[in-house]
Steps between C-alpha positions, in 0.01 A plus 500: 500500500206686671403813299249642755674769692247479800532133543525428878668215674217330698576133560292216622772429770459854633115453511558182701712700736238769541228232566721343767556846657125541532461159644771538765374844584151355566636228730540734792130549527407118474470242782814291544333190347440673167818660362640181354240442220475870424874520446479208261299718252849611385573142397178474295569825324837371386338186351323740261770769455805282495358237259374525141211748567526865589241665721629846554288753312487879471204695653269701276657832589860403373399244234657531153316313232696208364485628144684811604800304622793507258746214574734285303607152616683228307297256288615169678483182300425217739593155401406158643823343356667533842204609726297188589237598765327212654137439481340466842421694817747681719398558862652802708473610850529871592622609841641786699814429693412128498140554605257344232225725367378371162536231231552567131484267200586510129395256243650478149292335228506439119159510330645405161486851362637718777657483842279564813619611831264505800604664823329524837570633849315439819548631856495240766187463721672669807585797282151504349359614835653841445595515132359269236643476153397286207684556184481318167656583151509309183737599226491374146810549274644384170682167464721645236649811669325512846338833420184603676148400371267548798515543877213477744517597870267462789615669821293487824639690788262483807180635361648657192497335165703597184471330165720563200487377143785579257531409138800544274488498127797340329800668357494797730143592425236655722477404870161513659395468868188498699504559881206460727396405867329186367265370230213720620696821529314765283811734491753274325802694368646423156854587385620455141820613340777425249821478706744557214743280690560143611240491774412192709283382785681415829475125446631497146780747599610262773517206267688680233753623766549131610538374142780761408867422558659698790849634559616636833425880548279488189178703524188420295201744484135452437193712429215333700125583508278361780162633385545861622866590532811456290816406673868523408657192652879457523631151589870468584694180551719588803669160566511136456523270795400157633230473773350215689123487439283227625783273566661538159795709375382730222696740286312820471507847331424775746298783332397822659206707350445877482146610404384845378131585464486692169135610545527722810648845575580406860852594601800252491497286813774298671534142404519197710706192405358177368681189365348235279678163500471322164643158423796520258372212292255455215199491744570853631291433807444783747610348843445801721440872507652701783392865556607745765208677671460748778604246754686194406428319165219310330582170319301311239639157474431194279370208694419244235447423125251258377516408136189445304413139397635409165161532325473857630817621328591569144651174354823694394552611856416178693857430578507811726361298795850378551696632798724811489808280551399285205444809285832657590683176406322466178578874415863451555527200260 
């Protein structure tokens, strides 16, 4: 339950639609050879907004400090008894209406003490001519309950550089963040607060959501902090279905997100639809994300998974390099 009466309903899907609107509006003034890569900026934006990181932030004039937010969300207890994420690297492509614009990757590791997730997104060279994005994030979270420990983000968009470091003390303690325009920025901004709620970074929230059991029409809610803003994220399982992905039939849970920025006074804005296709098996792999934009839709699609070599995985988890078919068979025994 959100306790702040002025909480707006700004979503990352809506921001993507607004970005696409600006792109399409600018197309009229460009030579015919150039609109295609410019439109593909929308695809790149989804790779950031529709995945495990949230980029939408409030401006200084309408910003509410995160310590002033009063919100209550469930204290979810994630368990690895059923959820068995695979150690390795997932490769995704991002495209608008079938036109490729960027690549994304996600690597999941076990360092012996914690889990580590490294994510990256890169625009393709043709898009770089007009819009260049280089994005890297590393999340560290607990092996016991998947709760947040640390998140680091490097975001380069054309000539602009943003760097974020977030630290979470255990057991719901203080959350601290430092934002800057790079290592040499003399005007670093520090934020520190005690959330008085079950608060996570975007990566840990995504993994906990994957680890939990899901029933149709069920909604789970999360309080997520990205270094500046806090978000109230609702995830609803809208249906189960079987899709064909990369030549294989996969059973999936289709989840739709709703995102509210709790740290802005901006008015409520209309939402655009997004659907996340997660495998209905112990791997809970994200096969694709489809989001409606100003014109058409943007799709982030899983292209491949490469497991780590056996000596790179935790010994207790080395069996995870088996195929999804093998795992499903074993789970049904």
